[in-house]
N, C-alpha and C positions, 0 to 999 in steps of 0.2 A: 543634662541640665541646659535649658535654653536661656540665653541672655538676649533680649530684644532691645535694640538700640534705635531710637527714633532721632532723626537729625534734620537740620534745615536743608531741604533738597535744592539741587541746582546752585549750590553755593560752595566755593572752595573751602571756606572756613567751616561750613557745616560738615562736609565729608572728612576734612582733616580732624575736626573735633571727635567725630565718631571713631576715627582710626586711633587717635591718642588715648581716648577713653578705653577702647577695646584692648589695646596693648597693656594698659595699666591693669584692667580687670583680669585679663588672662594671666598676667605675670603675678599679680599680687593676691588674687583670690582663687580663681578656678581655671587651671590650665586645660581642663577637660571640657570647658563650656563650649556649647555650640552657639555661634553668633548668628543672629538674623537682623537685617537692617530694613528700615522703612523711612522713606523721605517724607517730610511734612512741608506744606506750603500754606501761606496765609490766604484765607478765603474771606469773602464778603460776609459781614454780619456774624462773625465767629464769636460765640459767647462762651464756648468751652471747647476743649480739644476732643474731637470725635475720633478716638483711636481705640484699638482693641485691647492694648496692654495684655498680650497673650503669651508673654514670656514667664519663666519661673522668676526671673528678675527683669525689670524694665527700666530703661534709662532714656531721658531726653537730653540732647545736647544742642546748644545754639538755637533753641526755640522756646516758645512760651511755656509757662508753668501749668501743671495740672494738679488739682487736689485729690485726684483719684488715689485711693489707698494702695493700688497696685503699682504705682510709680515709686521705685526704690532709689533711683539716682537722678539728679538734675543739675545741669550746669548751663548758665546763660549770662550774657553780658549786655543784653539790650536794655535800654532805658524803659521801653514798653514791654516788660517781661510778663505782665500779669493781665489776664483777660477780665478780671473783676477784682473789686476790693476784697471779696471773700477769699479769692485765691491768694492774694498777697498776705492776708492775715493768716491763712493756713500755712504758708511758707514761713512766716515770722515765728510761728509757734512750733515749727518742726524741730525735733531734737535728735533726729537720726544721725546727724553729722555727715549726711551724704547728699545734701542739696545745697547748691551754692549759687550766688548771684552777685555780680559786681559790674556795674555799667562803666566803670572807669577803664576797663580793659578794652583795647582796640579789637582784639579777636578772642573768640571763645576758646580756640585751640591753645593759645598761650595761657589763658585763664585756667583751663583744666590742668595744664602742665604744672602751673604754680600751685594750685590747690592740692593736687595729689602728692606733690613733693612736701608741702607744708603739713598736711594732715595725715598722710600715709607713708611718708618717707620714701616715695617712689621717684626714681631718677628717670626722667623721660628723655635724657640727652641723646639716646640712640635715634630719636626722631627729630633732632634739632633742625635739620634742613626743612622738614615739613612745617614745624612750628614757626620757624623764621618766616617762611613764605606766606603762611596763613595770616600771620600778624601784619606782614607787609601789604598783602592784598586787601584784607578786610579793613585795614586802617589807611589804605590809599597812600602808603609811604613810598612813593616813587619819586625819582628826581624831577620828573616832569611828565606832562601828558603824553609825550611821544613814547616813553618807556611803557606807559599803561596801555597804549593803543597799538603800537607796532609789534608787540609780543615777541621780543627777542629771546626771552629766557624760557626754559622748559616749563617752569611753574606758570608763566603767563599763558602759554599755549594750553596747559592743562586747565587753567581757569576757564578758558573759552570752551573746551570740551565739556567741562562740568556744567557751565551755564547754558550751553546749547543742547545738552543731551536730553532726549525724551524717552529713553529706554531704561527703566528703573534697574534692570539687572546689571547694566554697565556701571551705574553709580555704586552699586554694592560691590562689584568687582574692584573698582578703584579704591574703595575703603580698605579692602584686604591688601591690595598692591601697595598702598601707602605704608603699610606696616612692615614690608619686607624688601622693597626696592627703592632706589633713588628716583628722584623726579625725572632725571634724564633717561634712566632705564625704562621707566613707565612710558615716557613719550616715544621711545623707540619700538614699543610693542606694535605688532602689525595691526591689531584691532583698534588701538588708540589712533594710529595714523589714518586708518580708514574712516574713523569718526572725525578726525581733525580736518582733513583736507576739504570736504564740502563746507564745514563750518567756517574755515578760514576764507574760502571764496565768498561766503555769505557776509562775513565780517567786512571784507573789502567793499562789497556792494552797500552795506549798511551805512558806511561813512558818507557815501553820496546821497543815500536816502534821507539821512538826518540833515545833511547840509541843505537839501532841497526843501525840507519841511520846517526847518528851524527859523524862529523869529527872535532877534536879539534887541533888547532895549533896556536901558537903565539898570545894567548889571545882571539881568536875568535872561536866560535862554528859555524859550518855550517851543515845544514841538508836539505834534500829534501824529503818531504812526499806527493808529489803531486799525487802519484799513489794510495794513501790510502784515499778513500772517507770518511771513518769513522773518519778521523782526523780533519775535519772542526770544528773550535772552540776549539782547544786544549789549555790547560793551558800554557800560555806564560812563566811561571817561571820554567817549567820543565828543560830546558837546564841548568839553573844555579843550580838547585837541583842536576843534574847529573855531572856538571862540575863547581864546585864552584870557580875554579881558573880563569874562563873566565871573560873577561871584556865586550865582545860583543857577540851577537848571530845574525845569518842571517838564516832565514828559508824560504823555498819555499813550498807553498801549493796550492791546487786547489779546487774550489767549482763549482756549476752549473753555476754561473754567472761571475766568474773571476778566473784568476791565480794571485797569490799574493806573494809578497816578504815582509816578516816581518823583521824589523831590530830593535834590542833592545840592551840595556846596562844593565849590572848586577848591581842592586841596592846595593849589598853587596860586590862589587869588592874591593880588597885591592889596586888595581891600578887605578889611576884617569882616567876618561873618557876624551878623547882629541878631539872627533868628535861631531859636532852638527848633530844628526841623522835626524832631520827634514830637514835641509839644504841639507844633502846628498841625501835624498829621493826626494826632490824637483827637483833635477837635472834630475830625470828620470820620472817626472810627478806625484810624490807622495807627502807625507808630514807627519806632525805629531807634535811631541814635540822634544825638544833638546835631550831627553833621549830615545825616542822610536818613530819609524816611520814605514811607510808601503808604498808600491807601488802596484797599481792594474793594471792588464792587462786583455784583453779579454781572455776567456778560451783557444782559439786556439793559443794564443801568449805565451804559456808555454815555448817553446824553447827560445824565447827572454827573458822571465823572468829569466830563468836559467842562461843565459849568463850575464845579468846585475847583478844577485845575485853573480856570481863568481867574477865580477869586484869589487863589493862592498866588498866582502870578502878579495880580494887582497889589497884593499885600507886600510881596517881596520887592516889587518895584517902587514901593512907597506911595501907592496911589489909592489905598483903601481908606 
């Protein structure tokens, strides 16, 4: 029997969600299940999830909803969880008891742990360390920007490995490792160290690259690193490390499959956040959470992404 788990790729919370769900399903339903994993990423103009759903059962965690009848399990905590009003109506009408959504949770991992305890009496405390760090990372619950950027803890190092990894098989391996090893034990694995070292070197360089590109005014940092291929998967807390006085940050980047606008708010800002960033991004086809969002464009639409990013910057700076 094959359980196919689709998860938010290159995201600590996405992989941790897949691990917690898999541990729950294997323990509570089928200990003979064969698990396969596939990462999902937001793409420009996405009107529906173009996935195979080729398992005997199929689950999506930490990613948008699909009304495909082959989807049997779903957990998400994003405000922008539905690609269409029809998808949302389909979810509201679902009576399977296996599809869950709550944007009040900081992380999908903790949301899954709570839902499977509440609805299936499953105790996920064996994975408490993973659940704690997924919630801390996805909710940016660090004491300061230094803790988020200087990567002192094993979980923070693994966050960088996950965000910078471009080999899908390594992400799938981590999901399995999360279910059987501590985070420190995973970081000590030879293959993880081999991935970590060059990414850490790139991370140190990226601080200087963002410093050289960033423009700060009226509470908002803006930078465009779309010409730097090596900056895909940069640490999103660097702007607040460099500009602790900032309330918001808008960044433009590019990868092989998209041009991207990232919009974030400083978790440590002394000034209150006044904008819902998910709603702001939704106006341009993106989404996210109230405190962080993103918009994806086709790679060739970089000029348009830059124009929209500038419009967002003007709005956040109060000049629109």
